[in-house]
C-alpha positions in Angstrom: 11.1 -2.0 -6.2 8.2 -3.2 -8.3 6.8 -0.4 -10.5 3.3 0.7 -9.8 1.7 2.8 -12.7 -1.1 5.3 -12.9 -3.8 4.9 -15.6 -2.1 7.5 -17.6 1.3 5.9 -17.4 -0.3 2.5 -18.4 -1.8 4.1 -21.5 1.5 5.6 -22.4 3.3 2.2 -21.8 0.8 0.5 -24.3 1.0 3.3 -26.7 4.8 3.2 -26.8 4.7 -0.6 -27.3 2.4 -0.1 -30.2 3.7 3.0 -31.9 7.3 3.1 -31.1 8.1 -0.6 -30.8 5.6 -1.8 -33.5 3.9 -4.4 -31.4 0.4 -4.4 -32.6 -2.3 -3.9 -30.0 -4.0 -7.1 -31.0 -0.8 -9.1 -30.0 -0.7 -7.3 -26.6 -4.3 -8.2 -26.1 -3.6 -11.9 -27.1 -0.6 -12.2 -24.8 -2.6 -10.6 -21.8 -5.5 -12.9 -22.4 -3.5 -16.0 -22.7 -1.5 -15.2 -19.5 -4.8 -14.4 -17.7 -6.2 -17.8 -18.9 -3.2 -19.6 -17.5 -3.7 -17.9 -14.1 -7.3 -18.7 -14.0 -6.7 -22.4 -14.8 -4.1 -22.8 -12.1 -5.5 -20.5 -9.3 -9.3 -20.5 -9.9 -10.2 -23.8 -11.6 -8.0 -26.1 -9.7 -5.4 -26.9 -12.4 -7.7 -27.9 -15.2 -10.4 -26.2 -17.4 -11.8 -29.5 -18.7 -15.6 -29.6 -18.0 -15.6 -26.5 -15.9 -18.3 -23.9 -16.4 -17.1 -20.4 -16.9 -19.1 -17.2 -17.5 -17.3 -14.3 -19.0 -19.0 -10.9 -18.8 -17.6 -8.7 -21.5 -18.0 -4.9 -22.2 -17.5 -3.5 -25.7 -14.1 -1.9 -25.1 -10.6 -3.4 -24.9 -11.3 -5.0 -21.5 -14.0 -6.9 -23.3 -11.5 -7.9 -25.9 -9.3 -9.3 -23.2 -12.3 -11.3 -21.9 -13.0 -12.8 -25.4 -9.2 -13.9 -25.6 -9.6 -15.6 -22.1 -12.9 -17.2 -23.2 -11.3 -18.6 -26.3 -8.3 -20.1 -24.5 -10.5 -21.7 -21.9 -12.9 -23.0 -24.5 -9.8 -24.5 -26.3 -8.8 -26.3 -23.0 -12.2 -28.0 -22.6 -14.1 -25.5 -20.5 -17.8 -24.9 -21.0 -17.7 -21.1 -21.6 -20.7 -18.8 -21.8 -19.9 -15.2 -22.8 -22.3 -12.3 -22.1 -21.7 -9.1 -24.1 -23.1 -6.1 -22.2 -23.7 -3.5 -24.7 -24.3 -2.8 -28.4 -22.1 -5.0 -30.6 -21.7 -2.2 -33.0 -19.8 -0.2 -30.4 -17.0 -2.8 -30.0 -13.6 -1.6 -30.5 -11.7 -3.2 -33.4 -9.6 -5.4 -31.2 -12.6 -6.5 -29.2 -14.4 -7.4 -32.3 -11.6 -9.3 -33.7 -11.4 -11.4 -30.6 -15.2 -11.7 -30.4 -15.2 -13.1 -34.0 -12.3 -15.5 -33.2 -14.2 -16.9 -30.2 -17.4 -17.3 -32.2 -15.6 -18.7 -35.1 -14.3 -21.6 -33.1 -18.0 -22.4 -32.1 -18.2 -20.2 -29.0 -21.6 -18.8 -28.1 -22.2 -15.1 -27.1 -25.3 -14.0 -25.4 -26.0 -10.2 -26.2 -27.5 -8.2 -23.3 -29.6 -5.3 -24.5 -28.9 -2.5 -22.1 -32.0 -0.6 -23.3 -34.4 -3.2 -21.9 -35.0 -4.6 -18.5 -32.2 -7.0 -17.6 -33.0 -10.5 -16.6 -30.0 -11.5 -14.5 -31.0 -15.1 -14.7 -29.7 -14.9 -18.3 -26.2 -14.4 -17.0 -26.3 -17.9 -15.5 -23.7 -17.0 -12.9 -25.1 -19.4 -10.3 -24.4 -22.3 -12.7 -20.8 -21.4 -13.2 -17.7 -22.5 -11.4 -16.2 -19.0 -11.9 -17.3 -15.7 -13.3 -14.8 -13.5 -15.3 -15.3 -9.8 -15.1 -14.3 -8.1 -18.3 -16.7 -5.2 -18.4 -14.3 -2.3 -17.8 -10.5 -1.9 -17.5 -8.3 0.9 -16.3 -9.9 3.5 -18.4 -13.2 3.7 -16.4 -13.5 7.3 -15.0 -17.1 7.4 -14.0 -19.5 5.7 -11.7 -21.2 2.5 -12.9 -24.9 3.1 -12.8 -27.9 1.2 -14.1 -28.4 -0.9 -16.0 -24.8 -2.1 -15.7 -25.0 -1.9 -11.9 -27.6 -4.7 -12.1 -25.0 -6.9 -13.9 -22.3 -6.1 -11.4 -24.6 -6.9 -8.5 -25.5 -10.2 -10.0 -21.8 -11.1 -10.3 -21.2 -10.1 -6.8 -24.2 -12.0 -5.4 -23.8 -15.2 -7.3 -22.3 -18.3 -5.7 -19.3 -18.4 -8.0 -16.0 -16.7 -7.2 -15.3 -13.7 -9.5 -11.9 -13.2 -11.4 -11.4 -9.5 -12.6 -9.3 -8.7 -15.6 -6.9 -5.8 -15.1 -8.9 -4.0 -12.4 -12.3 -4.9 -11.0 -15.0 -3.1 -12.9 -16.0 0.0 -10.9 -12.7 0.4 -9.2 -10.8 3.6 -9.8 -7.4 2.4 -11.2 -5.6 5.5 -9.7 -7.1 5.8 -6.2 -8.8 2.5 -5.5 -12.1 4.3 -4.9 -15.2 2.3 -5.7 -17.1 4.3 -8.2 -20.8 3.2 -7.9 -21.4 -0.5 -8.3 -18.0 -2.2 -8.1 -17.1 -5.8 -8.7 -16.0 -7.8 -5.7 -13.3 -10.1 -7.0 -11.5 -13.0 -5.2 -8.8 -12.8 -7.8 -7.5 -10.0 -10.2 -5.2 -10.7 -13.1 -3.6 -7.4 -14.2 -1.6 -6.8 -17.3 2.0 -5.8 -17.5 2.2 -3.7 -14.3 0.5 -3.2 -11.0 -1.9 -0.1 -10.9 -2.0 2.3 -8.1 -5.6 1.3 -7.2 -4.4 -2.2 -6.5 -2.1 -1.0 -3.6 -4.7 0.8 -1.5 -6.9 -0.7 1.3 -10.1 -0.4 -0.7 -8.4 -1.6 -3.9 -7.2 -4.8 -2.3 -10.7 -5.4 -0.7 -12.2 -5.4 -4.2 -9.3 -7.0 -6.1 -8.6 -9.9 -3.8 -5.3 -11.5 -4.7 -3.5 -9.8 -7.5 -1.5 -11.5 -10.2 0.6 -9.6 -12.9 1.0 -11.3 -16.3 3.3 -10.0 -19.0 2.0 -8.9 -22.4 5.0 -9.8 -24.4 7.1 -6.6 -24.0 9.6 -5.8 -21.3 8.2 -4.3 -18.1 11.0 -1.8 -18.2 10.0 -0.7 -21.7 9.3 2.8 -20.2 10.7 3.9 -16.8 7.9 6.2 -15.8 6.0 4.9 -12.7 3.9 6.6 -10.0 5.2 4.6 -7.1 7.5 1.7 -6.2 6.3 -1.3 -4.2 9.1 -2.3 -1.7 10.7 -5.6 -1.8 12.9 -7.3 0.8 15.9 -6.9 -1.5 15.3 -3.1 -1.4 15.6 -3.1 2.3 18.5 -5.5 2.4 20.6 -3.3 0.1 20.4 -0.5 2.8 21.2 -2.6 5.8 24.6 -4.1 6.6 26.1 -6.4 9.4 27.6 -4.2 12.1 31.4 -3.7 11.9 33.4 -5.4 14.5 34.4 -2.1 16.2 30.9 -0.7 16.5 29.9 1.0 19.7 26.6 2.3 21.0 27.0 5.9 20.0 28.2 5.1 16.5 25.0 3.0 16.1 23.0 6.1 17.1 21.5 7.5 20.2 17.8 8.3 19.7 15.9 10.8 21.9 12.3 9.9 22.5 10.2 13.0 23.4 7.2 11.1 24.6 5.0 9.9 27.5 3.0 11.7 30.1 1.0 10.7 33.1 -1.1 7.6 32.2 0.6 7.3 28.8 4.2 6.1 29.6 3.5 2.9 27.7 3.7 4.8 24.4 7.2 6.1 25.3 8.3 2.6 26.2 7.1 1.0 23.1 8.7 3.8 21.0 12.0 3.3 22.7 11.8 -0.5 22.4 11.1 -0.1 18.7 14.2 2.1 18.4 16.5 -0.3 20.4 15.3 -3.5 18.5 15.8 -1.8 15.2 19.4 -1.0 16.0 19.7 2.2 17.9 22.7 2.0 20.3 21.0 4.0 23.0 17.6 5.6 23.6 16.7 8.2 26.1 13.1 9.0 26.8 12.9 12.8 27.5 9.6 13.6 29.3 7.8 15.4 32.2 9.0 14.7 35.7 6.0 12.7 36.8 6.2 10.5 33.7 9.9 10.1 34.1 9.5 9.0 37.8 7.1 6.3 36.6 9.3 5.3 33.8 12.3 4.9 36.2 10.5 2.0 37.8 10.1 0.3 34.5 13.2 0.8 32.4 16.4 -1.2 32.3 18.2 -0.6 28.9 16.6 2.8 28.3 17.6 6.1 29.9 15.3 8.9 31.0 15.7 12.7 31.1 13.4 15.2 32.7 11.9 18.4 31.2 11.8 20.6 34.2 11.2 24.2 32.8 10.7 23.6 29.2 12.9 26.4 28.3 14.8 26.4 25.0 18.1 26.2 26.7 17.1 23.2 28.7 15.6 21.4 25.7 18.7 22.1 23.5 21.0 20.7 26.3 18.8 17.5 26.6 19.2 16.8 22.8 23.0 17.3 22.6 24.7 14.4 20.8 21.3 12.7 19.9 21.5 11.4 16.4 17.8 11.4 15.8 14.6 12.5 17.6 11.2 10.9 17.8 8.5 13.2 19.3 4.9 12.8 20.0 3.8 9.3 21.4 1.7 10.0 24.4 3.4 13.4 25.0 0.2 15.4 25.4 -1.3 18.3 23.5 -1.5 21.0 26.2 0.2 24.4 25.9 3.4 23.1 27.5 3.6 20.3 25.1 2.9 22.5 22.2 5.7 24.9 23.3 8.2 22.0 23.6 7.3 20.5 20.2 7.4 23.8 18.4 10.9 24.7 19.8 12.4 21.3 19.1 11.0 21.5 15.5 12.7 24.8 15.0 16.0 24.2 16.7 17.0 20.5 16.5 19.2 19.9 13.6 18.9 16.1 13.2 16.2 14.0 11.7 12.8 14.3 13.5 10.1 11.7 13.5 6.8 13.3 14.3 4.0 11.0 15.5 0.7 11.1 17.4 0.5 14.2 19.6 3.2 15.9 17.7 1.0 15.8 14.7 -2.2 16.7 16.5 -0.7 20.0 17.9 -0.1 21.0 14.2 -3.7 20.5 13.0 -4.2 22.8 10.0 -0.6 23.9 10.4 1.1 21.4 8.2 3.5 24.0 6.8 5.1 24.5 10.2 7.1 21.3 9.5 8.9 23.0 6.7 11.1 24.7 9.3 12.9 21.4 9.7 14.4 21.8 6.2 13.3 18.4 4.8 14.5 16.5 7.9 11.1 15.7 9.3 9.4 12.4 8.9 5.6 12.5 9.6 3.8 9.3 10.4 0.0 10.0 10.5 -2.9 7.7 10.1 -5.7 8.9 8.0 -7.4 10.8 10.7 -4.3 12.6 11.7 -3.5 13.5 8.1 -7.1 14.7 7.7 -6.6 17.1 10.6 -3.2 18.3 9.2 -4.8 19.0 5.7 -8.2 20.3 7.0 -10.3 17.5 5.5 -11.9 14.2 6.5 -10.5 10.7 6.9 -12.9 9.6 4.3 -11.5 12.2 2.0 -8.0 10.9 2.7 -8.9 7.2 2.0 -10.7 8.2 -1.3 -7.3 9.4 -2.7 -4.5 8.3 -0.5 -1.8 9.0 -3.0 -3.0 12.5 -3.7 -3.3 13.2 -0.1 0.2 11.9 1.0 1.9 13.7 -2.0 0.2 17.0 -1.2 1.1 16.8 2.5 4.7 16.0 1.7 5.0 19.0 -0.7 3.3 21.4 1.6 5.4 20.2 4.8 8.6 19.8 2.9 8.8 16.6 4.7 8.6 12.9 4.3 5.1 11.7 5.0 4.1 8.1 5.9 0.5 7.4 5.7 -0.2 4.3 7.8 -2.7 1.6 7.0 -2.7 -1.5 4.7 -0.2 -0.7 2.0 1.4 2.2 3.9 2.2 5.0 1.5 5.4 7.0 1.9 5.9 10.2 -0.1 9.1 12.4 -0.3 8.8 16.2 -0.9 10.3 15.8 -4.4 7.3 13.6 -5.4 8.8 10.1 -5.0 6.3 7.6 -3.6 7.0 4.2 -2.2 4.2 1.7 -1.1 5.0 -0.8 1.7 4.2 -4.5 0.8 4.4 -6.0 4.3 1.8 -6.1 7.2 -1.4 -7.8 8.1 -4.5 -7.2 10.2 -2.8 -8.3 13.4 -0.9 -5.0 13.4 -4.3 -3.2 14.2 -3.3 -3.1 17.9 -2.7 -0.3 20.3 0.8 0.9 20.4 1.7 -0.4 16.9 2.3 3.0 15.7 4.6 3.8 18.6 6.8 1.0 17.8 6.9 2.1 14.1 8.0 5.6 15.0 10.8 4.1 17.2 12.0 1.8 14.4 12.1 4.8 11.9 14.0 6.9 14.5 16.7 4.2 14.8 17.0 3.9 11.0 17.2 7.7 10.7 20.4 7.6 12.6 22.2 6.2 9.5 19.7 6.5 6.6 18.2 9.6 4.8 14.7 10.4 6.0 12.9 8.9 3.0 14.8 5.6 3.1 14.4 5.5 6.9 10.7 5.8 6.5 10.1 3.2 3.9 12.5 0.7 5.4 11.0 1.2 8.8 7.5 0.5 7.4 8.8 -2.7 5.7 10.5 -4.0 9.0 7.5 -3.2 11.1 5.1 -4.9 8.7 7.4 -7.9 8.3 7.7 -8.3 12.0 3.9 -8.5 12.2 3.8 -11.0 9.4 6.3 -13.2 11.1 4.2 -13.1 14.3 0.9 -13.8 12.4 2.4 -16.8 10.6 3.1 -18.4 13.9 -0.1 -17.3 15.6 -3.2 -15.7 14.1 -4.6 -12.5 12.6 -5.3 -11.1 16.0 -3.9 -11.0 19.6 -0.6 -9.3 18.7 0.9 -7.1 21.5 2.8 -4.1 20.2 5.9 -5.0 22.2 6.0 -8.2 20.2 6.4 -6.4 17.0 9.5 -4.8 18.3 10.8 -8.1 19.6 10.5 -9.7 16.1 12.4 -6.9 14.3 15.9 -8.3 14.8 14.8 -11.7 13.4 13.4 -9.9 10.2 16.7 -8.1 9.8 18.7 -11.2 10.4 16.5 -13.0 7.8 17.1 -10.2 5.3 20.9 -10.2 5.8 21.1 -14.0 5.7 19.2 -14.0 2.4 21.9 -11.6 1.2 24.8 -13.9 2.3 23.1 -16.9 0.6 22.7 -14.9 -2.6 26.4 -14.0 -2.4 
């Protein structure tokens, strides 16, 4: 997995390099700026800096120092570089000042912007630039950007030139991805040494654009502490294996799908389809008699079972020999559904994937899932998690990592918070972020398929691994579809249909590597 660091961890990483490894901070800054200049030339300037007009907007801190390094390297490669220093020159950090002096010593010009006077944004000359580089603030920003700096941020955002941000876009919280006041809208962000948590959030990616990581001249594994891991295909591949020649359906795993009700049998069908396509040997939809009757007219490979009385004895008998259970999609939230969900949660001894209605019936009762003893996997979107935690979806999105970790600890369960860069947290504090997926997955039934995929994987993998592997396969299936089609029009059943191809591709990559 690719390490993703918090702001505090990144500071510790730098401090360790400087204090313990004796790599001066000015060298780290030079390496970061030179690497950023390379990315800028190749990805923002079409392969050459010669004759291109570049405006670099620097602050007085170390992010500004990074900006001066970039400016110097672009200037040396033939770019026409204008640097605007926003702030009092006397407040520059030592490393920022050193690189300011190196840039001006080579003949570079710095326009100083007096923040105590009205700002004439035309002085920034952003409309005359081919690109604008944001080096106002780095990961250390912990307050909202207000006036007069907000005027500078707006000028960068509203100019005709694309913006490249250094480390994180100014105004973006490096830990949460929250926009704090005026925030730079970048088309490209060059971050240093490691990804930051804010980059792998929905709001963070909206402000960061494409994110590129450049090294700073020390090993990325210099310190092992990281807040989350970003899943790669190789991580999933290590947990999958070709089926043994003597495999049979019950060894592959029989998944119970507690789902569906009148008018909502599609959710149950999609969930079961996801389970079968992800490798379950058998799936049985266990539901109400009227829903089962409707399902019997539709199913071929999937079995059905009826909940007649809803008694504990009946439910226990229906779940005998089921390796994993998925409950909730389209199941209902009336009192009979609540009673069934509560009994199953307390009595079933295998892994439980709780989705949709199974989450809704536990609004403000998140701790009820602790009765499953760490075997539960919760798959909420922001609204459902908000109901579980007694807050708002806006509050969840403002700090996705804090919310998902809190929920996992309180529920003693794996919690998978759906959305772009799905976040998965274990009760012990481990966090994984999914790297696959695209807007085409915003389609009805997508979550039902995901729940089924995770249910199938939970037959053979621990709950945490089943959750993040399932998220990766689900997103990769959507990516495969979008590559051949578009960013819309995907039907949820097509996600399930693409999962075997994704798995085959991963296993084929493994065979090729071997």
